[in-house]
C-alpha positions in Angstrom: -151.8 223.3 -11.1 -148.1 223.1 -12.0 -147.1 226.0 -9.7 -149.0 224.3 -6.9 -147.0 221.1 -7.6 -143.7 223.1 -7.5 -144.7 224.7 -4.2 -145.6 221.3 -2.7 -142.2 220.0 -3.9 -140.4 222.8 -2.2 -142.3 222.2 1.0 -141.5 218.5 0.9 -137.8 219.0 0.3 -137.7 221.6 3.1 -139.5 219.3 5.5 -137.1 216.5 4.6 -134.0 218.7 5.3 -135.4 220.1 8.5 -136.3 216.6 9.8 -132.8 215.3 9.0 -131.2 218.3 10.7 -133.4 217.9 13.7 -132.3 214.3 14.0 -128.6 215.3 13.8 -129.3 217.9 16.5 -130.9 215.3 18.8 -127.9 213.0 18.3 -125.5 215.9 19.0 -127.3 216.7 22.3 -127.2 213.0 23.3 -123.4 213.0 22.8 -123.2 216.2 24.8 -124.8 214.5 27.7 -122.5 211.5 27.3 -119.4 213.7 27.1 -120.4 215.6 30.3 -121.0 212.3 32.0 -117.5 211.3 31.1 -116.2 214.6 32.6 -118.2 214.5 35.8 -118.9 210.9 36.7 -116.1 209.3 34.9 -113.3 211.5 36.1 -110.1 209.7 36.7 -108.2 209.4 40.0 -111.1 210.2 42.3 -111.7 206.7 43.9 -108.2 205.4 43.5 -104.7 206.3 42.7 -104.4 209.0 40.0 -103.2 207.9 36.6 -100.0 209.2 35.1 -100.0 212.8 33.9 -99.6 211.9 30.2 -102.7 209.7 30.4 -104.7 212.5 31.9 -103.4 214.9 29.3 -104.6 212.5 26.5 -108.0 212.1 28.3 -108.6 215.8 28.6 -107.4 216.6 25.1 -109.9 214.0 23.7 -112.7 215.3 25.9 -112.1 218.9 24.9 -111.8 218.0 21.2 -115.1 216.1 21.4 -116.8 219.1 23.0 -115.5 221.5 20.3 -116.7 219.0 17.6 -120.1 218.7 19.3 -120.5 222.5 19.5 -119.8 222.8 15.8 -121.9 219.8 15.0 -124.9 221.1 16.9 -124.6 224.6 15.5 -124.4 223.3 12.0 -127.5 221.2 12.5 -129.5 224.2 13.8 -128.2 226.4 11.1 -129.1 223.9 8.4 -132.7 223.7 9.6 -133.0 227.5 9.8 -131.4 228.0 6.4 -133.6 225.4 4.8 -136.7 227.1 6.2 -135.5 230.5 5.1 -134.7 229.2 1.6 -138.1 227.7 1.3 -139.8 230.9 2.3 -137.6 232.8 -0.2 -138.4 230.4 -3.0 -142.2 230.3 -2.2 -142.5 234.1 -2.1 -140.3 235.1 -5.0 -139.8 232.3 -7.4 -142.7 229.9 -7.4 -145.8 232.2 -7.3 -149.2 231.0 -8.0 -150.3 232.1 -11.5 -153.1 234.7 -10.8 -154.4 236.3 -14.0 -154.4 240.1 -14.0 -156.9 242.0 -16.0 
């Protein structure tokens, strides 16, 4: 009974971690969409006079920095979910086995 409780605890902790990582992944994808909307629909200088070069430089530096951060953020969220699942499988198959009596 105790080994079954340990196994259930491992499954619960893994499900919690995967759910949290999936939430982070969803938030990252939403920010990807917002960032691309800023690049495409919010581009500066299309419907009026172009802003100064230094302002465009700051704009594109911030957009590119946000994209690099979002790529890392999304990759880490996917990696966390996969690693938690793999860790749970490892623990369930090697460390917390059900006690089956042998003759």
